[in-house]
N, C-alpha and C positions, 0 to 999 in steps of 0.2 A: 356373561351380563343379563339381566333380569329383564332387561325390557321388554316394554308391556305383558308382562303379567299379570300385573294387578296394578289397580289404581287408588295411591296415595296421593294425589295430587293437591297439595297445601295442605294437608293431616301433618301434626305432629305424632315423631315416632319416637320414643325416646329408648338408648341404645345402652345398656349397661353395659361397662367392660371395655369400650369401644375402643378404649386402645390399644386391644390385645388383635389378635389377625383378624378370630371370627368379626368382631366388633368393626374391626374398618373396612371389612366387607360389608357387612351391613349398612353402613355409613352409605360407601358407595353405592346400591343399589337401591338406599331413600334417593340417594341426591340425584342420581340419573334417571329416575321414575320422580321426580321434582313433590316429590316429602320434603316435609321440612326435620332432620335430623335433629335429638338434642341428646347429645354424649354426654355419658357419666363416667369417670373412671379415678380408681383412686392414685393410680399414679401419673402426679404431677407433672413431671417432665417429657414422660413418653406420650401425655396428652396436651402440651405445649406441640411437640414434635410432630402430631398429627396434624391439632391444628393450623402450623404451617403449612403443612404438606397439603391440608383439605383447601385453605385459600387460594394458593396456588393454581390448585387444577381443577376447581372449583368454587370460580369466584363470585361467579353471579348467582348460585344457591344458597337456602339458606341454610344456618347449622349452629348450634351454641356448643362449647367445651366448657363441661363444669365439671372438677375437681370434688370429688368426694366419697366416701366409704358408705354405700350404702346398708350396709351390715350395723353401722354405727348411728346412722340418722336417724 
């Protein structure tokens, strides 16, 4: 856990490739430190699965999952 290593409370943090292993770890660190995670990923199925998991584990935290391909936007 990366608790109390940096202060991101109420700051927006954009995470690309969020549905992958490294992205998920970054999201958890942001939410554990009271940041607001904006999660981007091009894999819609993995993103929806992650969103359900985050809602279950971090139900009082702020995050948004967005399906997009940043290489084409």
